[in-house]
C-alpha positions in Angstrom: -15.5 -13.8 24.1 -16.4 -12.6 27.6 -12.8 -11.8 28.7 -12.2 -9.5 25.7 -15.5 -7.7 25.4 -16.3 -4.1 26.6 -18.3 -5.4 29.6 -15.3 -7.5 30.9 -12.9 -4.7 30.4 -15.2 -2.3 32.3 -15.7 -4.9 35.0 -11.9 -5.2 35.5 -11.6 -1.4 35.5 -14.4 -0.9 38.1 -13.1 -3.7 40.3 -9.6 -2.2 40.2 -11.0 1.3 41.1 -12.9 -0.1 44.0 -9.9 -2.0 45.4 -7.8 1.2 45.0 -10.4 3.3 46.7 -10.6 0.7 49.6 -6.8 0.8 50.0 -6.7 4.6 50.0 -9.5 4.7 52.6 -7.5 2.3 54.8 -4.4 4.4 54.4 -6.2 7.5 55.8 -9.0 6.3 58.1 -7.9 2.7 59.1 -10.8 0.9 57.5 -8.9 -2.4 58.2 -7.6 -2.6 61.8 -3.8 -2.7 62.2 -3.1 -6.4 62.7 0.3 -5.7 64.2 -1.1 -3.3 66.8 -4.0 -5.6 67.7 -1.5 -8.5 68.0 0.8 -6.5 70.2 -2.0 -5.6 72.6 -3.4 -9.2 72.7 0.0 -10.7 73.2 0.9 -8.3 75.9 -2.3 -9.2 77.9 -1.7 -12.9 77.3 1.9 -12.6 78.5 1.0 -10.7 81.6 -1.8 -13.2 82.4 0.5 -16.1 81.9 3.2 -14.5 84.1 0.8 -14.0 86.9 0.0 -17.8 86.8 3.7 -18.6 86.7 4.5 -16.3 89.6 1.8 -18.0 91.7 3.1 -21.5 91.0 6.7 -20.5 91.7 5.7 -19.0 95.1 3.8 -22.2 95.9 6.9 -24.1 94.8 4.9 -26.3 92.5 7.5 -26.9 89.8 5.6 -29.9 88.3 2.4 -27.9 87.9 4.5 -25.1 86.3 5.7 -27.5 83.6 2.2 -28.8 82.9 0.7 -25.3 82.8 3.2 -24.2 80.2 2.5 -27.2 78.1 -1.2 -26.7 78.2 -0.9 -23.0 77.3 1.3 -24.0 74.3 -1.2 -26.7 73.3 -4.2 -24.4 73.5 -2.8 -21.4 71.6 -1.4 -22.0 68.1 0.0 -18.5 68.0 2.7 -19.4 70.6 5.8 -21.3 69.5 7.5 -21.8 72.9 7.4 -20.7 76.5 10.2 -20.7 79.2 10.7 -19.5 82.8 14.2 -18.3 83.5 15.6 -17.3 86.9 17.7 -14.2 87.5 20.9 -16.3 87.3 19.9 -17.4 83.8 18.8 -20.9 84.8 15.8 -22.3 82.9 13.2 -23.4 85.5 10.6 -24.7 83.0 10.0 -24.6 79.3 7.6 -25.9 76.6 8.4 -26.1 72.9 11.7 -25.6 71.1 12.5 -22.6 73.1 16.3 -22.9 73.0 16.2 -23.0 69.1 13.8 -20.1 68.6 14.6 -17.6 71.4 17.0 -15.0 70.1 16.3 -11.8 72.1 19.5 -10.6 73.8 19.7 -9.6 77.4 18.6 -6.0 78.0 16.7 -5.7 74.7 13.0 -4.7 74.8 10.3 -7.2 73.8 9.3 -7.4 70.2 6.1 -8.5 68.5 7.3 -12.1 68.2 9.5 -12.4 71.3 8.2 -11.2 74.6 10.0 -11.0 78.0 7.9 -10.4 81.2 9.6 -10.0 84.6 8.6 -12.2 87.6 8.6 -10.3 90.9 8.9 -11.8 94.4 8.5 -9.4 97.3 9.0 -6.5 95.0 12.3 -7.9 93.7 12.7 -9.4 90.2 13.1 -13.2 90.7 13.3 -14.0 87.0 11.3 -13.6 83.8 8.8 -15.3 81.5 10.0 -15.7 77.9 7.4 -16.3 75.2 8.0 -16.7 71.4 5.0 -16.0 69.1 4.5 -16.7 65.5 4.9 -13.8 63.0 1.8 -11.7 62.6 2.2 -11.4 58.8 3.1 -14.4 56.6 6.6 -14.6 55.2 6.1 -17.2 52.5 4.0 -17.4 49.3 1.8 -20.2 50.7 1.6 -18.3 53.9 0.2 -15.3 52.1 -2.3 -17.5 50.3 -3.6 -18.6 53.7 -3.7 -15.1 55.1 -7.3 -14.0 55.9 -6.9 -10.6 54.3 -5.6 -12.0 51.1 -8.3 -14.6 51.0 -10.9 -11.9 51.6 -9.5 -9.8 48.7 -9.4 -12.9 46.4 -12.9 -13.8 47.4 -14.1 -10.3 46.7 -12.5 -10.4 43.2 -13.9 -13.8 42.4 -17.4 -12.9 43.5 -17.2 -9.2 42.5 -16.1 -9.6 38.9 -18.9 -11.9 37.7 -21.4 -9.7 39.4 -20.0 -6.5 37.9 -19.7 -8.2 34.5 -23.3 -9.2 34.5 -24.4 -5.8 35.7 -22.3 -3.9 33.2 -23.3 -6.1 30.3 -26.9 -5.4 31.0 -26.2 -1.7 31.4 -24.2 -1.6 28.1 -27.2 -3.1 26.3 -29.1 0.0 27.4 -26.2 2.3 26.5 -25.4 0.6 23.2 -26.5 3.0 20.4 -27.2 0.0 18.2 -29.8 -1.4 20.6 -32.1 1.6 20.2 -32.2 1.2 16.5 -35.3 -0.6 15.3 -34.8 -4.0 13.7 -36.2 -2.8 10.4 -33.8 0.1 10.3 -30.8 -2.2 11.2 -31.9 -4.6 8.4 -32.0 -1.7 5.9 -28.6 -0.5 7.2 -27.1 -4.0 6.7 -28.6 -4.3 3.2 -26.6 -1.4 1.9 -24.1 -2.3 -0.7 -21.3 -0.2 0.9 -19.6 -0.6 4.2 -20.8 2.1 6.6 -19.4 3.2 10.0 -21.1 5.7 12.3 -18.6 7.7 14.5 -19.2 10.0 17.4 -17.5 13.4 17.7 -14.4 11.7 19.3 -14.0 9.3 16.3 -15.2 6.4 18.4 -17.1 3.7 16.5 -20.8 3.7 17.4 -22.2 1.4 14.7 -21.1 -0.7 11.7 -23.0 -2.6 9.1 -22.7 -6.1 7.7 -20.7 -5.1 4.6 -18.1 -3.3 6.6 -17.6 -6.3 8.9 -16.9 -8.4 5.8 -14.0 -6.1 4.6 -11.4 -7.6 6.9 -11.3 -10.4 9.5 -10.6 -7.9 12.3 -13.6 -5.8 11.3 -15.9 -8.7 12.4 -15.1 -8.0 16.1 -17.1 -5.7 18.3 -15.5 -2.3 17.5 -18.0 -0.3 19.6 -16.2 2.4 21.6 -12.9 2.0 19.8 -11.3 5.0 17.9 -11.3 4.3 14.2 -7.8 5.8 14.0 -6.5 2.9 16.1 -7.6 0.3 13.6 -4.2 -0.4 12.1 -5.6 -2.7 9.4 -7.8 0.1 8.2 -5.7 3.2 8.4 -2.4 1.5 7.4 -3.1 2.3 3.7 -3.8 6.0 4.4 -0.3 7.1 5.3 1.2 8.4 8.6 -0.6 11.8 8.4 -3.6 11.3 10.6 -5.0 14.8 9.8 -5.5 13.7 6.2 -8.0 10.9 7.2 -11.3 11.6 5.4 -13.5 11.4 8.6 -11.2 13.8 10.4 -11.2 16.2 7.5 -15.0 16.0 7.2 -15.5 16.8 10.9 -12.9 19.5 10.8 -14.1 21.3 7.7 -17.8 20.3 7.7 -17.4 19.4 4.0 -17.9 16.0 2.4 -14.8 14.0 1.5 -15.5 12.0 -1.6 -13.8 9.0 -3.2 -10.6 9.0 -1.1 -8.7 5.9 -2.4 -7.8 3.2 0.1 -6.0 -0.2 -0.4 -6.6 -3.0 2.2 -4.4 -6.1 2.5 -5.8 -9.2 4.1 -3.7 -11.0 6.8 -1.2 -13.4 5.2 -2.4 -12.7 1.7 -1.2 -10.7 -1.3 -4.7 -10.0 -2.4 -5.6 -6.3 -2.4 -9.0 -4.8 -1.7 -9.4 -1.4 -3.4 -11.9 1.0 -1.8 -13.2 4.5 -2.2 -13.9 6.2 1.1 -16.6 8.9 1.5 -17.1 10.9 4.8 -19.7 13.4 5.9 -20.1 15.2 9.2 -23.3 14.7 11.3 -24.7 17.8 12.9 -27.7 18.4 15.1 -30.4 21.1 14.7 -28.1 23.7 16.2 -25.2 22.9 13.8 -23.2 21.3 16.5 -21.0 18.4 15.5 -22.3 15.1 16.6 -20.2 12.7 14.7 -19.4 11.4 11.2 -20.8 8.8 8.7 -18.1 7.0 6.7 -18.8 4.8 3.8 -16.4 2.3 2.0 -17.2 1.5 -1.6 -15.5 -1.7 -2.9 -14.2 -1.0 -6.4 -11.8 -4.0 -6.6 -13.8 -5.6 -9.4 -14.1 -2.3 -11.3 -10.3 -1.7 -10.9 -9.6 -5.2 -12.2 -12.0 -4.7 -15.2 -10.3 -1.4 -16.0 -6.9 -3.0 -15.8 -8.0 -5.7 -18.2 -9.6 -3.1 -20.5 -6.4 -1.1 -20.6 -4.5 -4.2 -21.3 -6.9 -5.1 -24.1 -6.8 -1.6 -25.5 -3.0 -1.7 -25.4 -3.0 -5.0 -27.3 -5.5 -3.6 -29.9 -3.3 -0.5 -30.3 -0.3 -2.6 -30.9 -2.3 -4.8 -33.3 -3.5 -1.7 -35.2 0.0 -0.3 -35.4 1.1 -3.7 -36.8 -1.8 -3.7 -39.3 -1.0 -0.2 -40.3 2.7 -1.0 -40.9 1.6 -4.1 -42.9 -0.8 -2.0 -44.9 1.9 0.6 -45.6 4.2 -2.2 -46.7 1.4 -3.6 -48.9 0.8 -0.2 -50.4 4.5 0.2 -51.0 4.7 -3.1 -52.7 1.6 -2.3 -54.7 2.8 1.1 -55.9 6.6 0.7 -56.0 9.0 -1.0 -58.4 10.5 -3.8 -56.3 14.0 -3.3 -57.8 14.5 0.5 -57.7 11.8 1.6 -55.2 10.4 4.1 -57.7 6.7 4.3 -58.5 5.4 1.7 -60.8 3.5 2.7 -63.9 0.0 2.1 -62.4 0.7 4.3 -59.3 2.5 6.8 -61.5 -0.4 7.3 -63.8 -2.8 7.6 -60.9 -0.7 10.4 -59.5 -0.4 12.0 -62.9 -4.2 11.9 -63.4 -4.7 13.6 -60.1 -2.1 16.1 -61.0 -3.7 16.9 -64.3 -7.1 17.2 -62.6 -5.7 20.1 -60.6 -4.7 21.9 -63.8 -8.1 23.2 -65.2 -7.7 24.9 -68.5 -3.9 24.8 -68.5 -3.6 27.4 -65.7 -0.9 25.4 -63.9 2.6 24.6 -65.2 3.7 20.9 -65.3 6.8 19.6 -66.9 7.9 16.0 -67.7 11.4 14.5 -67.9 12.1 11.2 -69.7 15.5 9.7 -69.1 17.2 6.5 -70.4 20.4 4.9 -69.3 22.9 5.0 -72.2 24.1 1.7 -73.6 22.4 -0.2 -70.8 22.3 -3.5 -72.8 26.1 -3.5 -72.8 26.1 -3.6 -69.0 23.9 -6.7 -69.0 25.9 -8.4 -71.8 29.3 -7.6 -70.5 28.9 -7.8 -66.7 25.7 -9.8 -66.3 22.2 -8.9 -65.2 23.2 -8.6 -61.5 25.4 -5.7 -62.3 22.7 -4.3 -64.6 20.3 -4.4 -61.7 22.8 -2.5 -59.5 23.2 0.1 -62.3 19.4 0.6 -62.3 19.4 1.0 -58.5 22.3 3.5 -58.6 20.6 5.6 -61.3 17.3 5.6 -59.3 19.1 6.8 -56.2 20.8 9.6 -58.1 17.5 10.7 -59.7 15.5 10.6 -56.4 18.1 12.5 -54.5 17.7 15.6 -56.7 13.8 15.8 -56.6 11.2 17.4 -54.4 8.7 15.5 -52.3 5.9 16.6 -54.7 7.7 15.3 -57.8 6.7 11.9 -59.2 9.5 9.5 -60.2 8.6 6.3 -62.1 10.5 3.4 -63.6 8.7 3.6 -66.9 10.1 0.4 -68.3 13.4 -1.4 -68.6 16.1 1.2 -68.1 13.8 4.2 -68.8 12.6 6.6 -66.1 9.8 9.3 -66.2 9.6 12.3 -63.9 6.6 14.7 -63.5 7.5 18.2 -62.0 4.4 20.2 -61.0 4.8 24.0 -61.0 7.9 24.1 -63.2 8.2 25.2 -66.9 10.4 23.6 -69.5 13.4 25.8 -68.8 13.3 25.1 -65.0 12.8 21.4 -65.7 15.8 21.4 -68.1 18.0 22.8 -65.3 16.9 20.0 -63.0 17.5 17.5 -65.8 21.0 18.8 -66.3 21.7 18.5 -62.6 20.3 15.0 -62.5 22.4 14.1 -65.6 25.5 15.3 -63.9 24.7 13.5 -60.7 24.2 10.2 -62.6 27.4 10.6 -64.5 29.3 11.5 -61.3 27.9 9.0 -58.7 26.1 6.1 -60.4 29.1 4.3 -61.8 31.3 4.5 -58.6 28.4 3.4 -56.4 28.4 -0.1 -58.1 31.0 -1.7 -55.8 31.1 -5.1 -57.5 32.5 -3.7 -60.8 35.0 -0.9 -60.7 35.5 1.6 -63.4 31.9 1.7 -64.7 30.9 4.8 -66.6 27.2 5.2 -66.4 25.4 8.1 -68.2 21.8 8.9 -69.1 20.1 10.9 -71.7 17.2 13.3 -70.9 14.2 14.7 -72.7 12.1 17.6 -71.3 8.6 18.7 -72.3 6.2 21.3 -70.9 2.4 21.0 -70.6 0.6 22.8 -73.4 -3.1 23.6 -73.7 -3.6 21.1 -76.5 -2.4 18.2 -74.4 -5.4 16.1 -73.5 -3.8 13.8 -70.8 -0.5 12.9 -69.2 0.3 10.3 -71.9 0.6 13.1 -74.5 3.0 15.1 -72.3 5.1 11.9 -71.6 5.2 11.1 -75.4 6.4 14.7 -76.0 9.2 14.3 -73.5 10.0 10.9 -75.0 10.5 12.5 -78.4 12.9 15.0 -76.9 14.8 12.0 -75.3 15.0 10.4 -78.7 16.6 13.6 -80.0 19.2 13.4 -77.1 20.0 9.8 -78.0 20.5 10.6 -81.7 22.5 13.7 -80.7 25.2 11.7 -78.9 23.6 10.7 -75.6 24.4 12.0 -72.1 22.7 15.3 -72.8 19.4 17.1 -72.2 17.0 18.1 -74.9 13.9 20.4 -74.5 11.0 19.6 -76.6 9.4 22.3 -78.8 6.9 22.2 -81.6 9.7 22.0 -84.2 11.3 19.1 -82.5 8.0 17.4 -82.2 7.3 17.8 -86.0 10.8 16.5 -86.8 
């Protein structure tokens, strides 16, 4: 719009400067004549001339002609309000107009600009005086001021001067506009850039903007030429209060490029965010003098949204993988563990045993096996029921697993029978562990069955050590089973170490 553009603002400013200069000149050199002084001189001459006529009529004793003369003078001159002729004894000889209502000058007071008193002399003696009331020189009301010639002249000068100045300055700005000297093909290329670009001068004033920058915000579409970029609140609001950190200011101050400075724009009345990356580089001439700065605004809103969605998807995939892993671990546990006792089942146990035996080439490594069986387990089922029998199995499994290492293999071999492989231990060491496990079962397994008090649970143990003639784990387990059988026959609740003699027997 015309009234908000640079040309209109300049026109108002120039017009104001011209009026101020005119008033200053009038103050010092009286460019405009003093209306009060001129009025005083003119009214003085008029009063003297009128008094001469009045004196002549009084001396001729023509009172009727005197009244008519006063009326004609009042009719011809709009500047006079009333006229009166007063004798020395204060008698009104003649008057015209509402003199009695408007005359207020006291006796002995000097004439003023609006009330004039001129003496009438007869034979050198004052016979009386002529009293004239004039209108005020300067208006005293608003509408009076509107009709004042000087005010009308100033108003006319403003009304005529502003359009003329506006048209002249608009034409001048077209020549001064840096964008007007850019060829159309260059401007088209400038507008075709995918990033918003602003050209600043050395004072951070906007010299040129392209089409993409104008589309960033509704206020960016206005003519920003000549405005300081730091005053664009919609743009710098997301950069914080520290103006020295603005990228264009840093670029011009340090003469180094400022790259990918993050900026978030908010549209008016909207929660939508526009995420930008701001780059700035100083512009220098051939003598390395600073001429301005070029600032670019890269819109990365879509990329930021895509990254957010990707992070959300990755987070969901990660949670899904954790869930799948937990399910796989649960499936592996179900596939390798006995569901009642939590010990390895026979398939998983033999897989571990085969791998263990594969690490013992030529019998160079010691491996021992413990076979254990719950004594009189059938009586628990027959006397207390299978539920209590299951609890006894669980209690024994807990006692056995609490006394083993992480590398030992514990398996529910079948029914109430358990098998343990101990890598790195010989028969003597395995027997010590078996004795400790036997004592643990006897001490803790029975009391841990809360549903039936007073249970006495014991187990018998057989121990065997790997020998060079053992072909596979089954032979070692069979050897330990034979030692277990010896413990059973020997009275139960004991540990027996297998040896060749025991095996033959």
